[in-house]
DSSP file (Angstrom, degrees, kcal/mol; ACC not computed):
  #  RESIDUE AA STRUCTURE BP1 BP2  ACC     N-H-->O    O-->H-N    N-H-->O    O-->H-N    TCO  KAPPA ALPHA  PHI   PSI    X-CA   Y-CA   Z-CA
    1    1 A X              0   0    0      0, 0.0     2,-0.0     0, 0.0    69,-0.0   0.000 360.0 360.0 360.0 145.4   -7.5    9.4    0.4
    2    2 A X     >  -     0   0    0      1,-0.1     4,-2.8     4,-0.1     5,-0.2  -0.352 360.0-133.5 -56.0 131.1   -6.2    9.8    4.0
    3    3 A X  H  > S+     0   0    0      1,-0.2     4,-2.3     2,-0.2     5,-0.1   0.858 103.2  51.1 -62.3 -37.6   -4.6    6.5    5.0
    4    4 A X  H  > S+     0   0    0      2,-0.2     4,-2.1     1,-0.2    -1,-0.2   0.926 113.5  44.5 -64.9 -43.8   -6.4    6.4    8.4
    5    5 A X  H  > S+     0   0    0      2,-0.2     4,-2.8     1,-0.2     5,-0.2   0.911 112.0  53.4 -65.5 -41.7   -9.8    7.0    6.9
    6    6 A X  H  X S+     0   0    0     -4,-2.8     4,-2.7     1,-0.2    -2,-0.2   0.904 109.1  49.2 -59.0 -42.6   -9.0    4.5    4.1
    7    7 A X  H  X S+     0   0    0     -4,-2.3     4,-2.3     2,-0.2    -1,-0.2   0.891 111.6  49.0 -65.6 -40.0   -8.1    1.9    6.8
    8    8 A X  H  X S+     0   0    0     -4,-2.1     4,-2.1     2,-0.2    -2,-0.2   0.939 114.5  44.3 -64.1 -47.3  -11.4    2.6    8.7
    9    9 A X  H  X S+     0   0    0     -4,-2.8     4,-2.6     1,-0.2     5,-0.2   0.918 113.0  52.0 -63.2 -43.8  -13.5    2.3    5.6
   10   10 A X  H  X S+     0   0    0     -4,-2.7     4,-2.7    -5,-0.2    -1,-0.2   0.897 109.5  49.7 -60.5 -41.7  -11.6   -0.8    4.5
   11   11 A X  H  X S+     0   0    0     -4,-2.3     4,-1.9     2,-0.2    -1,-0.2   0.899 110.9  49.2 -64.1 -41.4  -12.2   -2.5    7.9
   12   12 A X  H  X S+     0   0    0     -4,-2.1     4,-1.4     2,-0.2    -2,-0.2   0.920 113.7  45.9 -63.5 -44.7  -15.9   -1.7    7.8
   13   13 A X  H  X S+     0   0    0     -4,-2.6     4,-2.4     1,-0.2     3,-0.3   0.915 108.9  56.4 -64.2 -43.0  -16.2   -3.1    4.2
   14   14 A X  H  < S+     0   0    0     -4,-2.7    -1,-0.2     1,-0.2    -2,-0.2   0.883 109.3  46.9 -55.1 -41.0  -14.2   -6.1    5.3
   15   15 A X  H  < S+     0   0    0     -4,-1.9    -1,-0.2     1,-0.2    -2,-0.2   0.806 116.9  42.1 -72.1 -30.2  -16.7   -6.8    8.1
   16   16 A X  H  < S+     0   0    0     -4,-1.4    -2,-0.2    -3,-0.3    -1,-0.2   0.727  93.6  88.0 -95.7 -23.3  -19.8   -6.4    5.9
   17   17 A X  S  < S-     0   0    0     -4,-2.4     2,-0.1    -5,-0.1    69,-0.0  -0.480  77.7-118.4 -77.4 146.8  -18.9   -8.1    2.6
   18   18 A X     >  -     0   0    0     -2,-0.2     4,-2.3     1,-0.1     3,-0.3  -0.474  27.1-112.8 -74.1 154.5  -19.5  -11.8    2.2
   19   19 A X  H  > S+     0   0    0      1,-0.2     4,-2.4     2,-0.2     5,-0.2   0.888 119.5  55.4 -56.1 -39.6  -16.5  -14.0    1.6
   20   20 A X  H  > S+     0   0    0      1,-0.2     4,-2.2     2,-0.2    -1,-0.2   0.892 107.3  48.9 -60.9 -40.4  -17.7  -14.7   -1.9
   21   21 A X  H  > S+     0   0    0     -3,-0.3     4,-2.2     2,-0.2    -2,-0.2   0.903 110.0  50.9 -67.3 -41.2  -17.9  -10.9   -2.6
   22   22 A X  H  X S+     0   0    0     -4,-2.3     4,-2.3     1,-0.2    -2,-0.2   0.916 111.1  49.2 -60.5 -42.8  -14.3  -10.4   -1.3
   23   23 A X  H  X S+     0   0    0     -4,-2.4     4,-3.0     1,-0.2    -2,-0.2   0.892 108.3  53.3 -64.6 -40.6  -13.1  -13.2   -3.5
   24   24 A X  H  X S+     0   0    0     -4,-2.2     4,-2.5     2,-0.2    -1,-0.2   0.903 109.2  49.0 -61.7 -41.6  -14.9  -11.7   -6.6
   25   25 A X  H  X S+     0   0    0     -4,-2.2     4,-2.4     2,-0.2    -2,-0.2   0.943 113.4  46.6 -62.9 -47.3  -13.2   -8.4   -6.0
   26   26 A X  H  X S+     0   0    0     -4,-2.3     4,-2.7     1,-0.2     5,-0.3   0.929 113.3  48.4 -60.5 -46.8   -9.8  -10.1   -5.6
   27   27 A X  H  X S+     0   0    0     -4,-3.0     4,-2.6     1,-0.2     5,-0.2   0.896 110.8  50.5 -63.6 -40.3  -10.3  -12.2   -8.7
   28   28 A X  H  X S+     0   0    0     -4,-2.5     4,-2.1    -5,-0.2    -1,-0.2   0.928 112.2  47.9 -63.0 -44.0  -11.4   -9.2  -10.8
   29   29 A X  H  X S+     0   0    0     -4,-2.4     4,-1.0     1,-0.2    -2,-0.2   0.958 116.4  41.5 -61.5 -50.8   -8.4   -7.2   -9.8
   30   30 A X  H  < S+     0   0    0     -4,-2.7     3,-0.2     1,-0.2    -1,-0.2   0.866 114.4  52.2 -68.6 -35.3   -5.9  -10.0  -10.5
   31   31 A X  H  < S+     0   0    0     -4,-2.6    -1,-0.2    -5,-0.3    -2,-0.2   0.901 116.4  38.2 -65.8 -40.7   -7.6  -11.0  -13.7
   32   32 A X  H  < S+     0   0    0     -4,-2.1     2,-2.1    -5,-0.2    -1,-0.2   0.440  84.1  99.0 -97.6   0.7   -7.6   -7.5  -15.2
   33   33 A X    ><  +     0   0    0     -4,-1.0     3,-1.9    -3,-0.2     5,-0.1  -0.580  56.9 178.3 -78.9  75.9   -4.2   -6.4  -13.9
   34   34 A X  T 3  S+     0   0    0     -2,-2.1    -1,-0.2     1,-0.3     6,-0.1   0.798  72.9  40.8 -58.1 -36.9   -2.9   -7.3  -17.4
   35   35 A X  T 3  S-     0   0    0      4,-0.2    -1,-0.3    -3,-0.2    -2,-0.1   0.356 103.3-129.1 -96.7   7.5    0.7   -6.3  -16.8
   36   36 A X    <   +     0   0    0     -3,-1.9    -2,-0.1    -6,-0.1     4,-0.1   0.840  65.0 134.5  51.4  40.6    0.8   -7.8  -13.3
   37   37 A X  S    S-     0   0    0      2,-0.4    -1,-0.1     0, 0.0     3,-0.1   0.411  77.3-108.9 -98.0   2.5    2.2   -4.6  -11.8
   38   38 A X  S    S+     0   0    0      1,-0.3    40,-0.7    -5,-0.1     2,-0.3   0.563  91.1  88.0  83.4   7.7   -0.2   -4.6   -8.8
   39   39 A X  E     -A   77   0A   0     38,-0.2     2,-0.5    39,-0.1    -2,-0.4  -0.946  67.0-137.8-134.6 155.2   -2.1   -1.6  -10.2
   40   40 A X  E     -A   76   0A   0     36,-2.5    36,-2.5    -2,-0.3    -7,-0.1  -0.968  16.9-152.5-112.4 129.7   -5.1   -1.1  -12.5
   41   41 A X     >  -     0   0    0     -2,-0.5     4,-2.9    34,-0.2     5,-0.2  -0.278  43.8 -81.1 -84.2-177.4   -4.9    1.7  -15.1
   42   42 A X  H  > S+     0   0    0     32,-0.4     4,-2.7     1,-0.2     5,-0.2   0.915 130.5  45.0 -52.0 -51.7   -8.1    3.3  -16.4
   43   43 A X  H  > S+     0   0    0      1,-0.2     4,-2.3     2,-0.2    -1,-0.2   0.887 114.2  49.2 -64.6 -39.0   -9.0    0.6  -19.0
   44   44 A X  H  > S+     0   0    0      2,-0.2     4,-2.5     1,-0.2    -1,-0.2   0.897 111.8  48.9 -67.1 -40.3   -8.3   -2.2  -16.5
   45   45 A X  H  X S+     0   0    0     -4,-2.9     4,-2.8     2,-0.2     5,-0.3   0.935 111.2  50.8 -62.6 -46.1  -10.4   -0.5  -13.8
   46   46 A X  H  X S+     0   0    0     -4,-2.7     4,-2.2    -5,-0.2    -2,-0.2   0.930 114.3  42.3 -58.5 -48.4  -13.3   -0.1  -16.3
   47   47 A X  H  X S+     0   0    0     -4,-2.3     4,-2.4     2,-0.2    -1,-0.2   0.898 114.6  50.8 -68.5 -40.8  -13.2   -3.7  -17.4
   48   48 A X  H  X S+     0   0    0     -4,-2.5     4,-1.2     2,-0.2    -2,-0.2   0.917 112.6  46.3 -63.4 -42.9  -12.8   -5.1  -13.9
   49   49 A X  H  <>S+     0   0    0     -4,-2.8     5,-3.0     1,-0.2     3,-0.3   0.907 111.2  51.8 -66.3 -40.7  -15.7   -3.0  -12.6
   50   50 A X  H ><5S+     0   0    0     -4,-2.2     3,-1.6    -5,-0.3    -1,-0.2   0.907 106.3  54.5 -61.8 -40.5  -17.9   -4.0  -15.6
   51   51 A X  H 3<5S+     0   0    0     -4,-2.4    -1,-0.2     1,-0.3    -2,-0.2   0.803 107.8  51.0 -62.3 -28.3  -17.1   -7.7  -14.8
   52   52 A X  T 3<5S-     0   0    0     -4,-1.2    -1,-0.3    -3,-0.3    -2,-0.2   0.397 130.1 -96.5 -90.0   2.2  -18.4   -7.0  -11.3
   53   53 A X  T < 5S+     0   0    0     -3,-1.6     2,-0.6    -4,-0.2    -3,-0.2   0.607  88.2 118.9  97.5  13.0  -21.6   -5.5  -12.6
   54   54 A X      < -     0   0    0     -5,-3.0     2,-0.9    -6,-0.1    -1,-0.2  -0.931  36.9-175.6-116.9 110.0  -20.7   -1.8  -12.5
   55   55 A X        +     0   0    0     -2,-0.6     2,-0.2    -5,-0.1    -8,-0.1  -0.770  18.5 177.9-105.9  87.1  -20.7    0.0  -15.8
   56   56 A X        -     0   0    0     -2,-0.9    -6,-0.1   -10,-0.2    -2,-0.0  -0.599  31.4-106.0 -93.0 149.1  -19.5    3.5  -14.9
   57   57 A X     >  -     0   0    0     -2,-0.2     4,-2.0     1,-0.1     3,-0.4  -0.329  34.6-108.2 -67.6 156.7  -18.9    6.4  -17.3
   58   58 A X  H  > S+     0   0    0      1,-0.2     4,-2.7     2,-0.2     5,-0.2   0.891 117.2  53.6 -52.2 -47.6  -15.3    7.3  -18.2
   59   59 A X  H  > S+     0   0    0      1,-0.2     4,-2.2     2,-0.2    -1,-0.2   0.876 108.2  50.1 -60.5 -38.6  -15.4   10.5  -16.2
   60   60 A X  H  > S+     0   0    0     -3,-0.4     4,-2.1     2,-0.2    -1,-0.2   0.892 111.0  48.5 -68.6 -39.3  -16.6    8.7  -13.0
   61   61 A X  H  X S+     0   0    0     -4,-2.0     4,-2.6     2,-0.2    -2,-0.2   0.926 111.5  49.7 -65.9 -44.2  -13.9    6.1  -13.3
   62   62 A X  H  X S+     0   0    0     -4,-2.7     4,-2.7     1,-0.2    -2,-0.2   0.898 109.7  52.1 -61.4 -39.9  -11.2    8.8  -13.8
   63   63 A X  H  X S+     0   0    0     -4,-2.2     4,-2.2    -5,-0.2    -1,-0.2   0.913 109.9  48.8 -61.5 -43.0  -12.5   10.7  -10.8
   64   64 A X  H  X S+     0   0    0     -4,-2.1     4,-1.2     2,-0.2    -2,-0.2   0.927 112.3  47.8 -62.6 -45.0  -12.3    7.5   -8.6
   65   65 A X  H >X S+     0   0    0     -4,-2.6     4,-0.9     1,-0.2     3,-0.6   0.938 112.9  48.5 -61.3 -46.4   -8.7    6.8   -9.8
   66   66 A X  H 3< S+     0   0    0     -4,-2.7     3,-0.4     1,-0.2    -1,-0.2   0.854 104.9  60.1 -62.4 -35.2   -7.7   10.5   -9.1
   67   67 A X  H 3< S+     0   0    0     -4,-2.2    -1,-0.2     1,-0.2    -2,-0.2   0.839 116.8  31.2 -61.3 -33.9   -9.3   10.3   -5.7
   68   68 A X  H << S+     0   0    0     -4,-1.2     2,-0.8    -3,-0.6    -1,-0.2   0.429  90.7 112.0-105.5  -1.5   -7.0    7.5   -4.7
   69   69 A X     <  +     0   0    0     -4,-0.9     7,-0.1    -3,-0.4    -4,-0.0  -0.649  31.2 166.6 -81.8 109.2   -3.9    8.4   -6.8
   70   70 A X  S    S+     0   0    0     -2,-0.8    -1,-0.2     1,-0.1    -4,-0.0   0.625  74.3  40.2 -95.3 -15.8   -1.2    9.5   -4.4
   71   71 A X  S    S-     0   0    0      4,-0.2    -1,-0.1     0, 0.0    -2,-0.1   0.317 105.7-110.5-121.2   8.8    1.8    9.4   -6.8
   72   72 A X  S    S+     0   0    0     -6,-0.1    -3,-0.1     3,-0.1    -6,-0.0   0.617  82.8 119.8  76.9  11.9    0.4   10.8  -10.1
   73   73 A X  S    S-     0   0    0      2,-0.2     3,-0.1   -32,-0.0    -1,-0.1   0.610  72.7-132.1 -84.0 -11.3    0.5    7.5  -12.0
   74   74 A X        +     0   0    0      1,-0.3   -32,-0.4    -9,-0.1     2,-0.3   0.907  66.7 120.1  56.7  44.7   -3.3    7.5  -12.6
   75   75 A X        -     0   0    0    -10,-0.2     2,-0.5   -34,-0.1    -1,-0.3  -0.918  58.0-133.1-132.9 160.3   -3.5    3.9  -11.4
   76   76 A X  E     -A   40   0A   0    -36,-2.5   -36,-2.5    -2,-0.3     2,-0.1  -0.961  15.2-144.9-119.5 128.3   -5.4    2.2   -8.6
   77   77 A X  E  >  -A   39   0A   0     -2,-0.5     4,-2.4   -38,-0.2     3,-0.3  -0.402  33.1 -99.3 -85.0 168.8   -3.8   -0.3   -6.3
   78   78 A X  H  > S+     0   0    0    -40,-0.7     4,-3.1     1,-0.2     5,-0.2   0.896 118.3  53.0 -57.5 -48.2   -5.7   -3.3   -4.9
   79   79 A X  H  > S+     0   0    0      1,-0.2     4,-2.0     2,-0.2    -1,-0.2   0.888 113.0  45.0 -58.7 -39.7   -6.6   -1.9   -1.5
   80   80 A X  H  > S+     0   0    0     -3,-0.3     4,-2.7     2,-0.2    -1,-0.2   0.911 113.0  50.2 -69.3 -42.4   -8.1    1.2   -3.0
   81   81 A X  H  X S+     0   0    0     -4,-2.4     4,-2.9     1,-0.2     5,-0.4   0.911 110.1  52.0 -59.5 -42.8  -10.0   -0.9   -5.6
   82   82 A X  H  X S+     0   0    0     -4,-3.1     4,-2.5    -5,-0.2     5,-0.2   0.914 111.1  46.6 -60.1 -45.5  -11.2   -3.1   -2.8
   83   83 A X  H  X S+     0   0    0     -4,-2.0     4,-2.3    -5,-0.2    -2,-0.2   0.943 115.9  44.8 -63.5 -48.5  -12.6   -0.1   -0.9
   84   84 A X  H  X S+     0   0    0     -4,-2.7     4,-2.0     2,-0.2    -2,-0.2   0.962 120.5  37.8 -62.0 -54.0  -14.2    1.5   -4.0
   85   85 A X  H  X S+     0   0    0     -4,-2.9     4,-2.6     1,-0.2     5,-0.2   0.885 114.5  55.4 -69.6 -38.1  -15.8   -1.7   -5.3
   86   86 A X  H  X S+     0   0    0     -4,-2.5     4,-2.3    -5,-0.4    -1,-0.2   0.920 109.3  47.5 -59.1 -43.7  -16.7   -3.0   -1.8
   87   87 A X  H  X S+     0   0    0     -4,-2.3     4,-1.6    -5,-0.2    -1,-0.2   0.899 111.1  51.5 -64.2 -40.2  -18.6    0.2   -1.0
   88   88 A X  H  < S+     0   0    0     -4,-2.0     4,-0.4     2,-0.2    -2,-0.2   0.902 109.7  49.7 -63.8 -40.4  -20.4    0.0   -4.4
   89   89 A X  H >< S+     0   0    0     -4,-2.6     3,-1.2     1,-0.2    -2,-0.2   0.927 110.8  49.2 -63.3 -44.7  -21.4   -3.6   -3.6
   90   90 A X  H 3< S+     0   0    0     -4,-2.3    -1,-0.2     1,-0.2    -2,-0.2   0.782 111.0  51.2 -66.5 -26.0  -22.7   -2.7   -0.2
   91   91 A X  T 3< S+     0   0    0     -4,-1.6    -1,-0.2    -5,-0.2    -2,-0.2   0.452  82.3 124.1 -90.8  -0.9  -24.7    0.2   -1.7
   92   92 A X    <   -     0   0    0     -3,-1.2     2,-0.6    -4,-0.4     3,-0.1  -0.290  64.2-125.9 -61.2 142.5  -26.4   -1.9   -4.4
   93   93 A X     >  -     0   0    0      1,-0.1     4,-1.9     2,-0.0     3,-0.5  -0.821  12.9-144.8 -86.9 119.4  -30.1   -1.8   -4.4
   94   94 A X  H  > S+     0   0    0     -2,-0.6     4,-2.2     1,-0.2     5,-0.2   0.848  99.4  55.6 -55.9 -35.3  -31.3   -5.5   -4.2
   95   95 A X  H  > S+     0   0    0      1,-0.2     4,-2.4     2,-0.2    -1,-0.2   0.901 106.2  50.6 -64.8 -40.1  -34.3   -4.7   -6.5
   96   96 A X  H  > S+     0   0    0     -3,-0.5     4,-2.2     1,-0.2    -1,-0.2   0.890 109.5  51.7 -62.5 -38.6  -31.9   -3.4   -9.2
   97   97 A X  H  X S+     0   0    0     -4,-1.9     4,-2.2     2,-0.2    -2,-0.2   0.893 109.2  49.5 -65.3 -39.9  -29.8   -6.5   -8.9
   98   98 A X  H  X S+     0   0    0     -4,-2.2     4,-2.3     2,-0.2    -2,-0.2   0.917 111.4  49.1 -65.0 -42.8  -32.9   -8.7   -9.4
   99   99 A X  H  X S+     0   0    0     -4,-2.4     4,-1.7     1,-0.2    -2,-0.2   0.872 110.2  51.4 -64.9 -36.0  -33.9   -6.7  -12.5
  100  100 A X  H  X S+     0   0    0     -4,-2.2     4,-1.1     2,-0.2    -1,-0.2   0.904 109.7  49.6 -66.3 -41.1  -30.4   -7.0  -13.8
  101  101 A X  H  X S+     0   0    0     -4,-2.2     4,-1.3     1,-0.2     3,-0.4   0.894 106.5  56.4 -64.0 -39.6  -30.6  -10.8  -13.3
  102  102 A X  H  X S+     0   0    0     -4,-2.3     4,-2.7     1,-0.2     3,-0.5   0.910 103.6  53.9 -57.7 -42.5  -33.9  -10.9  -15.1
  103  103 A X  H  < S+     0   0    0     -4,-1.7    -1,-0.2     1,-0.2     6,-0.2   0.795 101.0  59.8 -65.3 -27.7  -32.3   -9.3  -18.1
  104  104 A X  H  < S+     0   0    0     -4,-1.1     3,-0.3    -3,-0.4    -1,-0.2   0.864 111.7  40.1 -67.2 -34.8  -29.7  -12.0  -18.2
  105  105 A X  H  < S+     0   0    0     -4,-1.3     2,-2.0    -3,-0.5    -2,-0.2   0.914 109.3  61.7 -73.8 -45.0  -32.5  -14.6  -18.6
  106  106 A X    ><  +     0   0    0     -4,-2.7     3,-1.5     1,-0.2    -1,-0.2  -0.427  61.3 153.0 -83.8  64.6  -34.5  -12.3  -21.0
  107  107 A X  T 3   +     0   0    0     -2,-2.0    -1,-0.2    -3,-0.3    -2,-0.1   0.640  69.9  55.9 -73.8 -13.1  -31.8  -12.2  -23.7
  108  108 A X  T 3  S-     0   0    0      4,-0.2    -1,-0.3    -3,-0.2    -2,-0.1   0.312 107.0-126.9 -99.4   8.7  -34.4  -11.7  -26.5
  109  109 A X    <   +     0   0    0     -3,-1.5    -2,-0.1    -6,-0.2    -3,-0.0   0.835  65.6 134.9  53.8  43.2  -35.8   -8.6  -24.7
  110  110 A X  S    S-     0   0    0      2,-0.4    -1,-0.1     4,-0.0     3,-0.1   0.566  73.2-116.9 -92.2 -10.3  -39.4   -9.7  -24.7
  111  111 A X  S    S+     0   0    0      1,-0.3    40,-0.8    -5,-0.2     2,-0.3   0.590  88.4  83.8  82.4  10.5  -39.9   -8.7  -21.0
  112  112 A X  E    S-B  150   0B   0     38,-0.2     2,-0.7    39,-0.1    -2,-0.4  -0.984  76.7-127.1-144.2 151.5  -40.6  -12.4  -20.3
  113  113 A X  E     -B  149   0B   0     36,-2.9    36,-2.1    -2,-0.3     2,-0.1  -0.909  36.9-170.6-100.4 113.3  -38.6  -15.5  -19.5
  114  114 A X     >  -     0   0    0     -2,-0.7     4,-2.5    34,-0.2     5,-0.2  -0.383  40.8 -98.7 -95.2 174.6  -39.8  -18.2  -21.9
  115  115 A X  H  > S+     0   0    0     32,-0.2     4,-2.7     1,-0.2     5,-0.2   0.901 126.7  54.4 -57.9 -41.2  -39.1  -21.9  -22.0
  116  116 A X  H  > S+     0   0    0      2,-0.2     4,-2.1     1,-0.2    -1,-0.2   0.919 108.9  47.3 -60.0 -45.3  -36.4  -21.1  -24.6
  117  117 A X  H  > S+     0   0    0      1,-0.2     4,-2.3     2,-0.2    -2,-0.2   0.929 113.7  47.0 -61.6 -46.2  -34.7  -18.6  -22.3
  118  118 A X  H  X S+     0   0    0     -4,-2.5     4,-2.6     1,-0.2    -2,-0.2   0.882 110.1  53.2 -65.8 -38.4  -34.8  -20.9  -19.4
  119  119 A X  H  X S+     0   0    0     -4,-2.7     4,-2.3    -5,-0.2    -1,-0.2   0.913 109.5  49.4 -61.1 -43.7  -33.4  -23.8  -21.5
  120  120 A X  H  X S+     0   0    0     -4,-2.1     4,-2.6     2,-0.2    -2,-0.2   0.927 112.1  46.9 -62.3 -46.6  -30.5  -21.6  -22.6
  121  121 A X  H  X S+     0   0    0     -4,-2.3     4,-2.0     2,-0.2     6,-0.2   0.916 111.4  51.2 -63.8 -43.3  -29.6  -20.5  -19.1
  122  122 A X  H  <>S+     0   0    0     -4,-2.6     5,-2.9     1,-0.2     4,-0.3   0.919 111.9  47.7 -59.4 -43.0  -29.8  -24.1  -17.8
  123  123 A X  H ><5S+     0   0    0     -4,-2.3     3,-1.5     1,-0.2    -2,-0.2   0.922 109.8  52.0 -64.0 -44.3  -27.5  -25.2  -20.6
  124  124 A X  H 3<5S+     0   0    0     -4,-2.6    -1,-0.2     1,-0.3    -2,-0.2   0.829 110.2  49.8 -61.1 -32.0  -25.1  -22.3  -19.9
  125  125 A X  T 3<5S-     0   0    0     -4,-2.0    -1,-0.3    -5,-0.2    -2,-0.2   0.446 118.7-113.0 -86.8  -0.4  -25.0  -23.4  -16.2
  126  126 A X  T < 5 +     0   0    0     -3,-1.5     2,-0.4     1,-0.3    -3,-0.2   0.668  66.9 147.4  78.8  16.1  -24.3  -27.0  -17.2
  127  127 A X      < -     0   0    0     -5,-2.9     2,-0.8    -6,-0.2    -1,-0.3  -0.700  39.7-151.5 -86.2 134.2  -27.7  -28.2  -16.0
  128  128 A X        +     0   0    0     -2,-0.4     2,-0.4    -3,-0.1    -5,-0.0  -0.851  33.8 155.8-106.7  96.9  -29.3  -31.1  -17.8
  129  129 A X        -     0   0    0     -2,-0.8     2,-0.1   -10,-0.1    -6,-0.0  -0.936  39.1-122.1-123.2 143.7  -33.0  -30.6  -17.4
  130  130 A X     >  -     0   0    0     -2,-0.4     4,-2.3     1,-0.1     5,-0.2  -0.374  28.7-111.3 -77.0 162.2  -35.8  -31.8  -19.6
  131  131 A X  H  > S+     0   0    0      1,-0.2     4,-3.0     2,-0.2     5,-0.2   0.854 120.3  57.3 -60.9 -33.6  -38.3  -29.4  -21.1
  132  132 A X  H  > S+     0   0    0      2,-0.2     4,-2.1     1,-0.2    -1,-0.2   0.904 107.5  46.9 -63.8 -40.5  -40.9  -30.9  -18.8
  133  133 A X  H  > S+     0   0    0      2,-0.2     4,-1.6     1,-0.2    -2,-0.2   0.912 114.7  46.3 -66.7 -42.4  -38.8  -30.0  -15.8
  134  134 A X  H  X S+     0   0    0     -4,-2.3     4,-2.1     2,-0.2    -2,-0.2   0.908 111.9  51.1 -65.9 -41.8  -38.2  -26.5  -17.1
  135  135 A X  H  X S+     0   0    0     -4,-3.0     4,-3.2     1,-0.2    -2,-0.2   0.893 107.1  54.4 -62.1 -39.8  -41.9  -26.1  -17.9
  136  136 A X  H  X S+     0   0    0     -4,-2.1     4,-1.9     2,-0.2    -1,-0.2   0.879 106.5  52.2 -62.3 -37.3  -42.8  -27.2  -14.4
  137  137 A X  H  X S+     0   0    0     -4,-1.6     4,-1.0     2,-0.2    -1,-0.2   0.937 112.6  44.4 -62.9 -46.0  -40.5  -24.4  -13.0
  138  138 A X  H >X S+     0   0    0     -4,-2.1     4,-1.3     1,-0.2     3,-0.9   0.948 112.0  52.3 -62.8 -48.3  -42.2  -21.8  -15.2
  139  139 A X  H 3< S+     0   0    0     -4,-3.2    -1,-0.2     1,-0.3    -2,-0.2   0.839 102.9  59.7 -59.1 -34.4  -45.7  -23.2  -14.3
  140  140 A X  H 3< S+     0   0    0     -4,-1.9    -1,-0.3     1,-0.2    -2,-0.2   0.845 119.2  26.5 -63.3 -33.4  -44.9  -23.0  -10.6
  141  141 A X  H << S+     0   0    0     -4,-1.0     2,-1.6    -3,-0.9    -1,-0.2   0.413  88.6 108.8-112.6   0.2  -44.3  -19.2  -10.7
  142  142 A X    ><  +     0   0    0     -4,-1.3     3,-0.7     1,-0.2     5,-0.1  -0.613  39.8 172.8 -81.7  87.7  -46.4  -18.1  -13.7
  143  143 A X  T 3  S+     0   0    0     -2,-1.6    -1,-0.2     1,-0.2     6,-0.1   0.797  73.7  48.1 -71.9 -29.9  -49.1  -16.3  -11.8
  144  144 A X  T 3  S-     0   0    0      4,-0.2    -1,-0.2    -3,-0.1    -2,-0.1   0.474 104.4-126.6 -92.9  -0.2  -50.9  -14.8  -14.8
  145  145 A X    <   +     0   0    0     -3,-0.7    -2,-0.1     3,-0.1    -3,-0.0   0.711  69.6 128.0  71.0  22.5  -51.0  -18.2  -16.6
  146  146 A X  S    S-     0   0    0      2,-0.3     3,-0.1     1,-0.0    -1,-0.1   0.445  79.4-111.3 -91.6   2.0  -49.4  -16.9  -19.9
  147  147 A X  S    S+     0   0    0      1,-0.3     2,-0.3    -5,-0.1   -32,-0.2   0.529  89.5  77.3  85.3   5.6  -46.7  -19.7  -19.9
  148  148 A X  S    S-     0   0    0    -34,-0.1     2,-0.6   -10,-0.1    -2,-0.3  -0.912  79.8-112.8-140.1 166.5  -43.8  -17.3  -19.2
  149  149 A X  E     -B  113   0B   0    -36,-2.1   -36,-2.9    -2,-0.3     2,-0.1  -0.911  30.3-158.5-105.3 118.7  -42.3  -15.4  -16.3
  150  150 A X  E  >  -B  112   0B   0     -2,-0.6     4,-2.3   -38,-0.2   -38,-0.2  -0.371  36.1 -95.1 -87.4 175.3  -42.6  -11.7  -16.4
  151  151 A X  H  > S+     0   0    0    -40,-0.8     4,-2.6     1,-0.2     5,-0.2   0.895 123.9  49.7 -60.1 -42.7  -40.4   -9.3  -14.5
  152  152 A X  H  > S+     0   0    0      1,-0.2     4,-2.5     2,-0.2    -1,-0.2   0.902 110.6  50.1 -65.2 -39.5  -42.8   -8.9  -11.6
  153  153 A X  H  > S+     0   0    0      2,-0.2     4,-2.1     1,-0.2    -1,-0.2   0.898 111.2  50.0 -63.1 -38.9  -43.2  -12.6  -11.2
  154  154 A X  H  X S+     0   0    0     -4,-2.3     4,-2.3     2,-0.2    -2,-0.2   0.912 109.6  50.4 -64.7 -43.3  -39.4  -13.0  -11.3
  155  155 A X  H  X S+     0   0    0     -4,-2.6     4,-1.6     1,-0.2    -2,-0.2   0.918 109.8  51.2 -59.8 -43.5  -39.1  -10.3   -8.6
  156  156 A X  H  X>S+     0   0    0     -4,-2.5     5,-1.9     1,-0.2     4,-0.6   0.892 108.7  51.3 -61.9 -39.9  -41.7  -12.2   -6.5
  157  157 A X  H ><5S+     0   0    0     -4,-2.1     3,-0.7     1,-0.2    -1,-0.2   0.931 113.5  44.6 -59.7 -46.2  -39.7  -15.4   -6.9
  158  158 A X  H 3<5S+     0   0    0     -4,-2.3    -1,-0.2     1,-0.2    -2,-0.2   0.704 119.3  40.7 -75.7 -20.7  -36.5  -13.7   -5.7
  159  159 A X  H 3<5S-     0   0    0     -4,-1.6    -1,-0.2    -5,-0.2    -2,-0.2   0.309 105.9-119.2-111.8   8.2  -38.0  -11.9   -2.8
  160  160 A X  T <<5       0   0    0     -3,-0.7    -3,-0.2    -4,-0.6    -4,-0.1   0.836 360.0 360.0  57.8  36.3  -40.3  -14.7   -1.6
  161  161 A X      <       0   0    0     -5,-1.9    -4,-0.1    -6,-0.2    -1,-0.1   0.450 360.0 360.0 -86.3 360.0  -43.5  -12.6   -2.1
């Protein structure tokens, strides 16, 4: 990519990303730069992007690498990775993100968040909550009264509807 255009895009992304998002991009790059050469090869890019919530097909990742590859090494340096992933983060559809989060709760693929699901997530997050406290959380947002949170109820929780 043209360096001037890259700098403009990078500056725009820098202004729009939250500090937490910038840190996540940096951490993903440094964590998956396995050989610490300051570049990510195809496999490292794929895993780093997946860790950030982007599961792209092989051809798309190779196209991205080629787009930014100035020296024929088929690797991506940090600034280019930052621009690519930063743009992807800014282009995310919030509804898609909420649905993705719902699936993290619904690990048994029932289409609902049960007491069991909520208990597991609380435990994974290191929260010590009683079943009564977890049940109260479900009851507060369970609009159809079935004792579980469905996807639409979860969307409503996340969007203050």
